[in-house]
C-alpha positions in Angstrom: 21.5 296.7 118.3 19.1 293.7 118.2 18.6 294.5 114.7 22.3 294.7 113.7 23.2 291.6 115.3 20.4 289.8 113.5 21.5 291.2 110.1 24.8 289.9 111.1 23.6 286.6 111.6 21.3 286.3 108.6 23.4 287.9 106.0 27.0 286.4 107.3 28.3 282.9 107.0 29.5 282.9 110.6 27.4 282.4 113.6 27.1 285.7 115.7 28.1 286.3 119.1 25.0 287.3 121.0 25.3 289.2 124.9 23.5 287.1 127.4 20.8 289.9 127.8 19.8 289.7 124.4 19.4 285.9 125.0 17.4 286.5 127.8 15.1 289.0 125.9 14.5 286.8 122.8 13.5 283.7 125.0 11.4 286.1 127.3 13.7 285.7 130.4 13.8 281.9 129.9 9.9 281.4 129.9 8.9 278.2 130.5 6.3 278.4 127.8 9.1 278.6 125.2 10.7 275.5 126.3 11.3 273.3 123.1 13.0 270.4 125.0 15.7 269.6 127.6 18.5 267.2 128.2 21.7 266.5 130.0 23.6 269.6 128.7 21.0 272.0 128.6 17.7 273.5 127.8 16.5 274.5 124.6 14.3 277.7 124.3 12.3 279.3 121.3 13.7 282.7 120.6 11.8 285.4 119.0 13.4 288.5 117.5 11.3 291.8 117.5 10.8 291.2 113.8 9.2 287.9 114.4 12.3 285.9 113.3 12.9 282.6 115.4 15.8 280.7 116.5 16.5 277.8 118.7 18.5 278.8 121.8 20.2 276.0 123.8 21.4 277.2 127.2 24.2 275.0 128.5 24.3 274.0 132.2 27.5 275.0 134.0 29.4 271.7 134.0 32.9 271.5 136.1 36.2 271.2 134.1 35.1 273.3 130.9 37.4 276.5 130.3 37.7 279.0 127.9 40.1 277.6 125.6 38.3 274.0 125.6 34.9 275.5 124.7 36.2 277.8 121.8 38.2 275.0 120.6 35.3 272.6 120.4 32.8 275.7 119.0 35.3 276.2 116.4 34.6 272.6 114.9 30.5 273.0 115.3 30.8 276.6 113.7 32.2 275.0 110.4 29.6 272.6 109.9 27.4 273.4 106.7 25.2 270.8 105.4 21.2 270.6 104.5 20.8 267.7 106.8 22.6 269.2 109.7 20.7 271.8 112.2 23.1 274.8 111.6 24.5 277.1 114.3 23.8 280.7 113.9 25.0 282.2 117.3 26.4 281.8 120.6 27.1 283.2 123.9 30.1 282.6 126.3 29.8 285.3 128.8 30.5 286.3 132.5 27.5 287.7 134.3 27.7 289.2 137.6 25.0 288.3 140.5 24.5 288.6 144.1 25.1 285.5 145.9 25.1 284.7 150.0 28.5 283.6 151.3 29.2 282.9 155.0 25.8 284.8 155.7 27.1 287.9 153.9 25.9 289.0 150.3 28.7 289.0 147.9 29.1 289.8 144.0 29.7 286.5 142.0 30.2 285.5 138.5 28.5 283.1 136.5 29.4 281.7 133.2 26.4 281.7 130.8 27.0 279.7 127.9 24.3 279.2 124.8 24.3 277.7 121.5 21.9 279.1 118.9 20.5 277.3 116.1 18.1 277.7 113.1 14.5 277.4 114.0 13.2 274.0 112.6 9.3 274.5 112.0 8.1 271.1 112.0 9.8 270.0 115.3 10.8 266.4 115.9 10.4 263.3 114.0 9.3 261.5 117.2 6.3 264.0 117.6 5.2 263.6 113.8 5.5 259.6 113.6 3.4 259.6 116.8 0.5 261.2 115.3 -1.6 258.6 113.7 -2.9 261.1 110.9 0.8 261.8 109.4 0.0 260.1 106.2 3.6 259.8 105.3 4.0 258.7 101.8 7.0 256.3 100.8 8.5 259.0 99.0 8.8 261.3 102.1 9.8 258.3 104.5 12.7 257.4 102.1 13.4 261.2 101.7 13.5 261.4 105.4 15.7 258.0 105.8 18.4 259.1 103.3 18.8 262.7 104.8 19.6 261.2 108.2 22.1 258.6 106.6 23.8 261.4 104.5 24.0 263.9 107.7 25.4 261.3 109.6 28.1 260.5 106.8 29.1 264.2 106.8 29.3 264.3 110.9 31.7 261.0 110.7 33.9 261.7 107.6 34.4 265.4 108.2 37.8 267.2 109.3 37.0 267.0 112.9 34.4 263.9 113.0 31.7 264.1 115.6 29.9 261.3 117.3 26.3 262.0 118.0 26.0 259.3 121.3 22.1 259.9 121.2 20.8 259.7 117.9 16.9 259.2 117.9 13.6 260.6 116.6 13.5 263.4 119.3 16.8 264.7 117.5 15.7 264.4 114.1 14.0 267.7 113.2 11.9 268.3 110.0 11.7 271.5 108.2 8.8 272.9 106.3 9.6 271.0 103.3 10.2 267.8 105.2 13.9 267.6 104.8 15.4 266.1 108.2 18.0 267.9 110.1 20.1 266.0 112.7 20.2 268.2 115.9 21.8 267.8 119.4 25.2 266.3 118.4 28.6 267.1 119.6 28.1 268.4 122.8 29.4 265.5 124.7 32.6 265.9 122.8 32.5 269.6 123.7 32.2 268.8 127.2 34.9 266.1 127.3 34.9 262.4 127.8 34.6 262.6 131.7 31.5 265.0 131.7 29.9 262.6 129.1 30.5 259.7 131.2 28.6 261.8 134.0 25.6 262.9 132.1 25.4 259.6 130.1 22.1 258.7 131.8 20.5 262.0 130.6 22.0 261.5 127.0 21.3 258.0 126.4 17.9 256.4 125.7 15.8 253.7 127.9 13.9 251.3 125.8 11.6 248.5 127.0 12.3 244.8 126.3 11.0 241.5 126.9 11.3 240.7 130.8 12.1 244.2 131.9 14.2 247.3 130.9 17.2 247.8 129.0 19.5 250.9 128.2 21.2 252.2 125.1 24.5 253.8 124.8 24.6 255.6 121.7 
């Protein structure tokens, strides 16, 4: 079954619907050692298939007010994005899972909504990690390539049929592949969860910075 799902993902142009049990398996049961990053909307794990192929799995937090209709509407917006400077959505999970819970002192069977978005795995990681390394040795040609790629990717997001605002563009959310091509990541989730939930999680989505005389806050 895993091989069949992986074949659909790599040969087809549409993201594959992945069972939650498969998500659990390829992340080694959400192993903390597989965490690539985390934010206000979820935690990103490195997923590894049996044949060694890798993806990035963003397990979304359950936020009140998100129904099936809203999830699928905005998911349709994300699945249509195809651009060299945008991290590609390759799979998703939207599934109810039964689990035991305690209610009024008794064990009952409850259902929990499991949501995940799976993206291509970008080998070199975040731009922030690389620019923090004193031995990067970026040439002007590479720097210009990164800057231009980011600008082109943002233009694509803003001028598409369904414009998407990023809200938190920073080096941590710019990934670089093995050819140093920049890919914008972690976009659109505030739009996916609606304006009200965006306000509630803005403290996690924004970025603190230091300035003379104290701290400040940037709302992207």
